C-alpha positions as CSV (number, residue, x, y, z in Angstrom):
1,M,99.8,133.4,89.6
2,A,97.0,134.0,92.1
3,F,95.2,130.9,91.0
4,N,98.3,128.8,91.8
5,N,98.6,130.4,95.3
6,N,94.9,129.7,95.9
7,L,95.3,126.1,94.7
8,D,98.4,125.6,96.9
9,T,96.4,127.0,99.9
10,L,93.5,124.7,99.2
11,Y,95.8,121.7,98.9
12,R,97.6,122.6,102.2
13,Q,94.1,122.8,103.9
14,V,93.1,119.4,102.5
15,I,96.4,117.9,103.7
16,M,96.1,119.4,107.2
17,D,92.5,118.3,107.5
18,H,93.5,114.7,106.9
19,Y,96.4,115.1,109.3
20,K,94.3,116.6,112.1
21,K,91.2,114.4,111.4
22,P,92.5,111.2,109.9
23,R,90.1,108.9,108.2
24,N,90.2,105.2,109.0
25,R,92.6,105.5,111.9
26,G,92.7,102.4,114.0
27,V,93.3,98.6,113.7
28,L,91.1,96.0,112.0
29,E,90.8,92.7,113.9
30,D,90.2,89.2,112.7
31,E,91.3,88.0,109.3
32,T,93.2,90.9,108.0
33,L,96.5,91.6,106.2
34,T,98.9,93.4,108.6
35,I,101.8,95.5,107.2
36,D,104.3,97.4,109.2
37,M,106.7,99.8,107.4
38,N,108.8,102.7,108.4
39,N,110.9,105.4,106.7
40,P,114.2,105.4,108.6
41,T,115.2,108.7,106.9
42,C,112.6,110.7,108.9
43,G,111.1,108.3,111.4
44,D,107.7,107.9,109.8
45,R,106.1,104.6,110.6
46,I,102.8,102.9,109.6
47,H,100.8,99.9,110.8
48,L,98.3,99.2,108.1
49,T,95.6,96.6,108.3
50,L,93.5,95.6,105.3
51,K,90.5,93.3,104.9
52,V,90.4,91.7,101.5
53,E,87.4,89.5,100.5
54,D,86.7,88.1,97.0
55,G,89.5,90.2,95.4
56,K,88.2,93.5,96.9
57,V,89.6,95.7,99.7
58,T,86.5,95.8,102.0
59,D,88.2,97.8,104.8
60,A,91.4,99.5,105.6
61,K,92.8,101.2,108.7
62,F,96.1,102.6,109.8
63,E,98.0,103.7,112.9
64,G,101.4,105.3,112.9
65,E,103.5,108.3,113.6
66,G,105.0,110.8,111.2
67,C,104.8,114.1,109.5
68,S,101.7,115.7,108.2
69,I,102.5,114.4,104.6
70,S,102.9,110.8,105.7
71,M,99.8,110.6,107.9
72,S,97.6,112.6,105.5
73,S,98.7,110.3,102.7
74,A,97.8,107.2,104.8
75,S,94.3,108.7,105.5
76,M,93.7,109.6,101.8
77,M,95.0,106.2,100.7
78,T,92.7,104.2,103.0
79,Q,89.7,106.3,101.8
80,A,90.7,105.7,98.1
81,I,91.1,101.9,98.3
82,K,88.1,100.9,100.5
83,G,85.6,99.1,98.4
84,Q,88.0,98.8,95.4
85,P,89.0,95.6,93.7
86,T,92.7,94.9,94.5
87,D,93.8,95.5,90.9
88,I,92.3,99.0,91.0
89,A,93.9,99.7,94.4
90,L,97.3,98.7,92.9
91,K,96.6,100.8,89.9
92,L,95.9,103.8,92.1
93,S,99.2,103.1,93.9
94,K,101.0,103.2,90.5
95,I,99.3,106.4,89.5
96,F,100.2,108.0,92.9
97,S,103.8,106.9,92.5
98,D,103.9,108.4,89.0
99,M,102.4,111.6,90.3
100,M,105.0,111.8,93.1
101,Q,107.8,111.3,90.6
102,G,106.4,114.1,88.4
103,K,105.6,111.6,85.6
104,E,102.5,111.6,83.4
105,Y,99.7,109.6,84.9
106,D,96.2,108.6,83.9
107,E,94.2,111.7,84.7
108,D,90.9,109.9,83.8
109,I,91.0,108.3,87.2
110,E,89.4,110.4,89.9
111,L,91.9,110.9,92.7
112,G,89.8,113.2,94.9
113,D,91.8,114.5,97.9
114,I,94.9,112.6,96.8
115,E,95.5,115.3,94.2
116,A,96.4,117.7,97.1
117,L,99.6,115.7,97.5
118,Q,100.9,116.4,94.0
119,G,103.0,119.4,95.2
120,V,105.1,117.0,97.2
121,S,106.8,115.9,94.0
122,K,108.7,119.3,94.1
123,F,110.4,118.2,97.4
124,P,112.3,114.9,96.7
125,A,113.1,114.4,100.4
126,R,109.3,114.3,101.2
127,I,108.3,111.8,98.5
128,K,109.1,108.8,100.8
129,C,106.9,110.4,103.4
130,A,104.0,110.6,100.9
131,T,104.5,107.1,99.5
132,L,105.0,105.1,102.7
133,A,101.4,104.1,103.2
134,W,101.0,103.3,99.5
135,K,104.1,101.0,99.6
136,A,102.7,99.2,102.6
137,M,99.4,98.7,100.8
138,E,101.2,97.3,97.7
139,K,103.3,95.0,99.8
140,G,100.2,93.6,101.6
141,L,98.1,93.1,98.4
142,Q,101.0,91.6,96.5
143,A,101.6,89.1,99.3
144,E,97.9,88.3,99.3
145,E,98.0,87.5,95.6
146,K,100.7,84.9,96.1
């Protein structure tokens, strides 16, 4: 039981660190994909810009407003996909979605800080907060493939 409490505390600290000191906050200029999405349920909104070159996400930045879960998730997502081939970025999004829904997911993939968000799956109302940035990234990369 103490282990779970310590792990929950660690995860909360990771989430709050990303919320207070977001990674990749800002806007990319030039030839980028731009995706705007919002969660009307709670008011979270994200403006995501991605630079994709030769099938790889070479840079990612976000701006937005929202709860700590939403903004932390955006920070973690941009860190996770930078430098990744688009198919891996989309695979990470699928794994994250499965994790949020409490489904089994490929645990061989290193998720890093993203694992801190797994507790969100216990709070269905917050899942949309956590997945907003990921859905925006999927939308942008799928549009890029067409």
